[in-house]
C-alpha positions in Angstrom: 0.1 -0.1 0.2 1.2 3.5 -1.1 1.6 6.0 1.8 4.1 8.5 0.8 4.6 10.3 -2.5 8.0 8.7 -3.1 6.7 5.2 -2.8 3.9 6.5 -5.6 6.7 7.7 -7.9 8.8 4.2 -7.1 5.8 2.3 -8.2 5.2 3.9 -11.2 8.8 3.4 -12.3 9.2 0.1 -11.5 5.8 -0.9 -13.4 7.8 0.2 -16.8 10.8 2.3 -16.6 11.4 3.0 -20.0 7.7 4.0 -20.9 6.3 7.7 -21.3 5.3 8.7 -17.8 4.7 12.3 -18.5 4.8 14.1 -21.7 4.7 17.8 -21.9 3.5 20.4 -24.7 3.8 24.3 -24.8 1.7 25.1 -28.1 2.8 29.0 -27.5 6.7 27.7 -27.9 6.5 24.6 -29.9 8.2 22.8 -26.8 7.6 19.0 -26.2 9.3 17.1 -23.9 8.8 13.1 -23.1 9.9 11.8 -19.8 9.9 8.0 -19.0 9.4 6.7 -15.7 13.5 6.3 -15.1 14.1 9.8 -16.7 12.1 11.6 -14.4 13.3 9.9 -11.2 16.8 10.4 -12.2 15.6 14.5 -12.3 14.1 14.0 -9.0 17.0 12.1 -7.6 19.2 14.8 -8.6 17.0 17.5 -7.3 16.5 16.0 -3.9 20.4 15.6 -3.7 20.8 19.3 -4.5 18.4 20.2 -1.5 20.1 17.9 0.9 23.6 17.7 0.0 23.7 21.6 -2.0 21.8 23.4 0.5 21.7 21.6 3.4 18.1 21.2 4.1 16.6 18.3 6.4 13.1 16.8 7.2 10.5 19.2 7.9 12.0 22.1 6.3 9.6 24.2 3.7 10.4 24.9 0.2 8.5 27.2 -1.9 7.2 26.7 -5.4 6.3 29.6 -7.6 6.2 27.7 -10.6 3.5 27.0 -13.3 2.3 23.5 -14.4 5.7 22.0 -16.5 7.5 19.0 -16.5 10.4 20.7 -14.4 7.8 21.5 -11.8 6.8 18.1 -11.3 10.6 17.0 -11.0 11.2 19.7 -8.5 7.6 18.8 -6.5 8.7 15.4 -6.2 12.1 15.9 -5.3 11.1 17.9 -2.5 9.0 15.0 -1.6 11.9 12.6 -1.9 14.1 14.9 0.2 11.2 14.6 2.9 10.9 18.3 2.7 7.1 20.0 2.6 6.2 21.8 -0.5 4.7 25.3 -0.5 2.4 25.6 -3.7 3.1 29.2 -3.5 1.7 29.8 -7.2 -1.8 28.7 -6.3 -2.3 31.4 -3.7 -1.7 32.0 0.1 0.3 34.5 1.7 4.1 34.5 1.8 5.8 32.4 4.9 9.3 31.7 5.6 10.9 28.8 3.7 14.2 27.3 3.5 14.3 27.5 -0.4 12.2 28.7 -3.1 12.0 27.9 -6.8 10.7 30.4 -9.4 10.6 31.7 -13.0 12.1 35.2 -13.7 8.8 36.4 -14.4 7.9 35.5 -11.0 10.9 36.8 -9.3 9.5 40.1 -8.2 6.4 38.1 -6.8 8.8 35.6 -5.0 10.6 38.7 -3.1 8.0 38.4 -0.7 8.6 35.0 0.4 11.7 35.2 3.1 14.2 32.7 2.1 18.2 31.7 2.2 18.7 29.6 -1.1 17.0 30.8 -4.5 16.6 29.2 -7.8 15.2 30.2 -11.1 14.5 28.5 -14.1 13.1 29.7 -17.3 11.1 26.4 -18.0 13.1 26.4 -21.6 13.1 23.5 -24.2 15.8 20.6 -24.0 16.1 22.2 -20.0 18.6 25.1 -21.1 19.8 27.2 -18.7 18.8 30.8 -18.4 21.0 33.6 -20.1 20.4 36.1 -17.6 19.6 35.1 -13.9 17.6 37.3 -11.8 19.9 38.8 -8.6 20.2 36.8 -6.0 19.4 33.6 -7.6 21.0 30.3 -9.0 19.6 28.7 -12.2 18.2 25.4 -11.2 19.1 23.4 -14.5 22.6 24.6 -14.4 23.1 23.5 -10.5 21.0 20.3 -10.5 23.2 18.7 -13.0 26.1 18.8 -10.5 24.3 16.2 -8.1 24.0 12.6 -8.3 21.4 10.3 -10.1 20.5 8.3 -7.1 19.0 9.7 -3.9 19.6 7.7 -0.5 18.3 10.1 1.9 16.2 9.6 5.2 12.9 7.4 4.6 10.0 9.7 4.6 6.8 8.4 6.6 3.0 8.8 5.7 2.6 11.4 8.6 5.4 13.6 7.3 4.4 17.1 5.9 4.1 16.8 2.1 2.6 20.3 1.7 3.2 23.6 3.8 1.5 26.7 3.5 -2.2 27.8 4.3 -3.4 24.3 4.2 -0.7 21.3 5.6 -1.0 18.1 4.4 1.0 14.6 5.2 2.0 12.6 2.4 -0.6 10.0 3.2 -3.2 13.0 3.1 -2.0 14.1 -0.1 -2.4 10.1 -1.5 -5.6 10.2 -0.5 -6.9 13.4 -2.2 -4.9 12.4 -5.3 -6.7 9.2 -5.4 -10.3 11.0 -5.0 -9.5 13.3 -7.5 -8.5 10.2 -10.0 -12.0 8.9 -9.4 -13.7 12.4 -10.0 -11.7 13.1 -13.0 -12.4 9.8 -14.4 -8.8 8.0 -15.1 -7.4 4.9 -13.4 -4.3 2.2 -14.2 -3.0 2.0 -17.7 -4.7 5.1 -19.0 -3.0 7.9 -20.6 -4.8 11.1 -19.9 -4.1 14.5 -21.9 -4.8 17.4 -19.5 -5.0 21.1 -20.3 -3.3 22.6 -17.1 -4.8 26.1 -17.8 -8.2 24.4 -16.6 -6.4 22.1 -14.1 -3.3 24.0 -12.9 -3.2 22.2 -8.9 -0.4 19.7 -9.1 -2.7 17.0 -7.3 -4.5 17.1 -10.7 -1.9 17.0 -13.5 0.6 15.2 -11.7 -0.3 13.3 -8.4 -3.7 12.0 -9.4 -2.4 10.2 -12.6 0.6 8.9 -10.5 -1.2 7.6 -7.7 -3.7 6.2 -10.1 -1.0 4.3 -12.4 -1.7 6.4 -15.4 0.5 8.4 -17.6 0.1 12.1 -18.4 -0.1 14.5 -21.8 0.4 17.8 -20.2 -0.5 20.8 -22.6 0.0 24.4 -21.8 -1.4 27.1 -24.2 -3.3 24.6 -25.8 -4.2 24.8 -29.7 -7.9 23.3 -30.2 -7.2 22.7 -33.7 -4.2 20.2 -32.5 -6.1 18.6 -29.8 -7.5 15.2 -31.9 -4.4 14.9 -33.7 -2.5 15.2 -30.6 -4.4 12.6 -28.8 -4.5 10.0 -31.6 -0.6 10.4 -32.1 -0.4 9.9 -28.1 -2.5 6.9 -27.7 -4.7 9.5 -25.5 -7.6 7.5 -23.5 -8.9 10.4 -22.0 -8.9 14.4 -22.5 -9.2 16.4 -19.5 -10.4 20.0 -20.3 -13.0 22.1 -18.7 
């Protein structure tokens, strides 16, 4: 029985490490990225190692994510969870809280200044995980820094009662998995489904990341969705369910 977010990811990776687990499209930029379970797990491990070995964070510390839905956001959120840290989903609202680290994009850096923290990372969410040409003052480049860290994370084990989400509503790992399981049922997908998700309509990572993960589904995430491409994309990606409004 899965009781933590890292367990849910591990189960998905074990099922078929080479199969696409998360596919990303941005119709405004033409970007497409496909991550197998093994590839996503690699990014998650590197992120957890960055936070624990690079930043020096420990169980129970909080990390703010002022990030839109994206495959890098998935890797960061899952990396935070793997490290036993609590994710403050700051981009979904709530008042600024003191945190131990923060991730954001350059266009959100002004807003991110309201969060008191020591370590700040920025990412442009660029195609091919390219680094930023210019960094906001006081920030390190996430995609540059994370590549310096190991491909496997062997930190302290996460427990079901440990905090998974911080901020206005604090939830344990078990709480989050139960919420994700409920959402999968409400949205109508289950094990083996390949779900196309319009992230503008479903911006909460419980919907676009954790519910598919817990249900045993894979996700095709679409930003700035061009409706004229929807049918062809659903066919090409072998989608079994389209989630829009």
